[in-house]
N, C-alpha and C positions, 0 to 999 in steps of 0.2 A: 487575386490571381489575374495576371495580365493575359492578353490575347494569345501570345505564343504558348503559354502554359496550358491554356484551354485547348488549343489546337493539338498540342502534343498529347494531352490526355485523350482527346477524341480519336487521334490517330492510333493510339495504343489500344483502346477498347474496340474500335472498329476493326482493327487488325485481328484481335482475339476472336471476334464474332464471325469473321469470314475466312480466317487463315487456312483452315483445313480444306474448305471448299475451293479457295483460290489455288492451293497447292495441287489438288486433284485435277481441277479444270485446266490449269496451266500445263501440268505434266501430260495429260491426255492430248492437249492441243499440240504439244511438241511431237508426240508420237504420230498423231494423225496428219501432221503437216505434209509428210511425204508418202502418204498411204498409196497414192496412185503409182508412184515410181517403185515403191517396195513391192506392191502386189504384181506389177508387171515383171519384176525381177525374179520373184520366187514362185509365181503361179503360171507355169508354161501353158496350162489349158486355156488361158485367155487369148492365145494366138493360134492361127491356123497356117497350114503350109500349102494349101491348094489355091493360092491367089491367082486369079486370071481365068479360072474355070467358071462356068455358068452356075450361079448359086441357086439353091432350092428356094421355093417360094416361102415367104414368111408364114403363110397358112400351114405349110407342111412342117416347118420348124416348130411351130406352136403345137401341132399334133404330136410330134416326136417327144417334145418336152413333157406334155401332159400325160403321155403314156408311161413316162418314167416315174411319175408320182401318182399312180393308181387313179388316174382320171381327175385329179384336182384341177381346177380351172386356173389358167395363167392370168395374172393381173397386170404384168408389164412385160414388154419385149424391148430389149436394147439392141439396136442395130448400129454398130460402130463402123469404123473404117474397114476396108476390104480384108485386111490381114488379121482381124480380130474375130473371135467366136461371138455368136449371138447369145446374149444372156436373157433367159426367160425367168421372171421372178414370180413366185407364188407366196401369198401371205393371207392370213386369216386368223381366226381364233385358234391359238395353240400351235401354229406352224408359220415358219418363215424360211423359204427354201429357194435356192437358185440352181438352174440347170444351164450349163454351157454347151452349146451345140455348134459343131462345125457346119457353116452355112453351105459348104460345097459337097460334103459327103453325107451329112445328116448324122454323123457319129456323135454320141453323147460324150463329151470330153470330161465333164465333171458334174456330179450332182452333189450339192452341198447344203447342209443345214446351216443357215445363216445365223441362227440363234447362238451358235458356238463359234462363229467366225471371229478371229482376233480383233479386226478393225471394227466390226459391229459392236463388240463389247466396249472397245475404246471410245467409240462415238457415243454410245449410250451412257457411259460414265461421264463423258464431257458434257452431255446435254442435260442429264437429270440424275447422275450418280447411281444409276441402276435402281432407283427408287420408283416403284410403279405408281401410276395415278398422277393426280394434280400436285401432290406434295413435292415430288422430285422436280417437276417442271417449274415449280415456284422457287425452290431453294437456290438453284443456280443463278437465275436472273437477279434475285435479291442480293446474293453475294457479289455478283458482278457490279451491281449498282453501288454497293458499299466499297468495292475495290476501286471504282472510278473516283469516288469521293476521297479515298485513301491516297490516290495519286496526286490529287490537287493539294491535300494537306501535306503530303510528303514533299512536294516542290516548295511549298511555303516554308516548311521547317528547314529545308536544305538551303534556301536562298541566303547568300552571304550579305554582310553589311557593306563590304567594300571589295575592290578588285583583288586585293591581296588574299582575302578569304576565299574568293572565287577560285583562284588558282589552286589552292589546297583542296578544294572540294570537287575539283574536276579530275583528280587522279587518285589512284589507290596507293597508299603508303605501304610498301611491302616489308621494309626493314624495321618493323615495330612489333610490339606485343600482339598476340592473337586477338585480344579484345578490341584493340584499335583497328586491326586488320578487318575483323568482322564488321565493325562500324562502317568502315569505308566500303566494304562489299555491299552493304545494305544501302548506304546513301548514294554512293557514286554510281554503282550499277543501276540502282533504282532510278536515279535522275536520268541517265542516258536512255534506259528502256522505256521510261514513261511516255516519250513522244511517239513511240510505236504502239505501246499497250493501250493508250487512250483510244486509238482508232479501233483496235481489236475489241476493246470493251464496248464501245459505242455500237459497233456493228453487231456484237453479240446481243445487246439489249434490244435491238430492232426485232430479233426473233423472240426474245424473252417476254416482252410486254407489248401488247397491242397499242396501249396509250403512247408508248415511246415511239413505236413505228409511225403512228398517225401524227404524233407531235413533230417528229423530225421532218416528215413530208410537209406538214403545215408550214414549218419554218423555212425550208429550202424552196418551197414553191411560192412563197409570198402570200400565204394565207389560204391556200386551196385545200379542199378535202380529197383524200385518196378515194378514187372510184372503186366500187366493189367488183369482185370477179363476176363475170356473166354466168347466168344459169340457163343453159340451152337444153332443149329436149329433142330427141329424135322422133321421126314420124313412125309411130308404131303400126300404121296401116301398110307400111312398105317393107315388112320383115322379109329377109332373104331376097331382097330385090337385087342386090349386087353380090356376085361371087368374088371371093378372094379380095375383100375390101382393103386389107392392110397392104397388100402388094400394089394395088392401084394407087393408094395414097402415097406410098413410098416412091413409086415411079414419078408421080406428079410432083412431089416435093423436090426430088433430085433434079428434075427438069427445070424447076423454078429457080434454083440457086445452087451454086457449087459450094456455098458455105455450109450447107446442111450435111456435114460429114457424119454427125451423130444424130440418130433419130430414135426417140423413145415413144413407144405406143402405150398409153394408159387405157387398158381395155375396159369397155363398159361392163358393169355388173348386171344391169337390167336392160330390157329392150327399149326403154324410154331414154336411157342415158346417152349423151353424146360420146363420140370417139375423140379423145384428146391426144394430140401428138406434139411432142416437144422436139425442137431442132436446135442444134448447137454446132459450132465449129471447133470446139475444144472438148476434151474429156474431163478436165478438172478446172475449167473456168466457165463462168455462167453469165457474164455480162451480155453475151450475144444470144442467149437462149430466147427462143420465140415459142409461143403457144398457138396451136392450130386446132380449132374445133370443127368437127364434122358431124353431120347426121350419119349415124352408123349404118343406116339402111340404104340411103340414097347417095351418100358421100357429098351431099351439098355442104359447102364450106360456110360456116358462120363467121360473122365479123369478129375480128380480134381487136380488143380494146388497146389503147395506146400503151397502157402499163405492161401489157404482155406481148407487145409487138417488137419490131426491130429496134435495136439500140440507137441507130443513127436517126431514127424518126422520133425518138422520145424527147420530152422536155428535159431541162437541166435537172430538175428535182427527181424525175423518173430515172434518169441516167445514174444519179447518185444511188438511187434505190437498187437499180440493176447491178451496180458494182459492189453491193453489200457483201456478198460471199467472197468475191475476189479480194476485197480490201481486208476482210477478216482473216483470210488464209495467207495473204501476201502475194497470191498468184497474179494479182493485177500487174505486178512488175516481173512476171515470169518466175524462173527458178531463183533468181537473185532475191526477189521479194519474199519467196518462201523461206529462204535462209534467214532473212532479216526477221520475219515473224517467228521462226523457230528459235533463234537466239534470244529474242525479246521474251518469248514464253518461257524459255529455260531460266532466264534471270528472274522472271515472275515466280517460277517454282521455288527459287531460293529465298525470296523476300520474306515469306512467313517464318522460315527457319532462322535466318540471320536476325530478323526482328525479335523472335522469341529469345535467342541467345543474348541479345542486348538487354532485354527486360530482365532475364535471369541474373545477368551481371550487375545490373543496377540494384536489384533487390539484395544481392549478396553484399554490395558495397554499403547499403543502408544499414545492414546488421553489423558491419565491421566497426570495431572501436576506432575512435578518432585518430589515435597515434598510428595505427596500421594504415589508415586511409592516407595520412600524410606521407608515410614511408613509401607506400605504393605509388603515390603521385610523383614523388621524387625519383623513384626507380624508373617509371615510365618516361619521365622527361629527360633522363640521363642518356 
């Protein structure tokens, strides 16, 4: 058995082992690609009409949201641009809820159980197939790694011997039997989409495997080790030292930079925990996201490590890491990039199907008598 036959066999069985997962992950990726635009279009409670008026304090908004959920404690507060509602997120054992509040009137625009939110379900399918625990979180990255290998074996099998063969393999023959058309849909579309899907798969593996994340940083940084996230603690002797800390931090951040259009407060669970605030200039792009750590009682700002600081001040390896989400979704190139990622994922959804049809056709041909095979070949060549 020569090398090409071995690779073809490997391609076949790797495809069988990962096909269903690749189909689900690719399909949910297609759906999730425009989740921000779709939600803004169909969920009017995300926007407010009283822009220009003096907004209520974030402390007051938090109290309004918590009263909506029988005193459950808020875990995150999302303060977006002036024309958007403030989103207050609640989560814990057995619940995951979002409350949207008008920052100018204090009206609760929507209280929503996020467990049953469409895009929450899509994302959970995409990340771990809705399988709880470590099993689901392991299946998807393993299938993604297999899919990455499949793309390399697919390009090898596609690669023509000469220029004449290349011209035939770069376009789909439409005026042929459906078996040949299916073959072209698999190989031609697979070849074109591979150059986008490789980046989508690699960026997905960064989240899936710690060793892959560390290894990619090691390679791109020239042999350096990724620094760990800091573990800061608040001064518990200064409890209730500052009134309305979230509003003070928000005002301070807005005065520091106009780029901080979106601010997310990750609220401390315990008195010793720090207050973590995320800032960003986009709603669906994360390359410019910065982390700000504060003592929740004194509002003393802790030092932000390079990996969590401004994009412009990061090393090349850290910039690549900060771009991971934006490359994965295509948003690094704006709306155009999202469309490219969408169509590549759509093709990826079709590859397990067209590949399975090819396998079924070949099995059928193997069982066919020799005379019928020859007659069929003559018919297809006619």
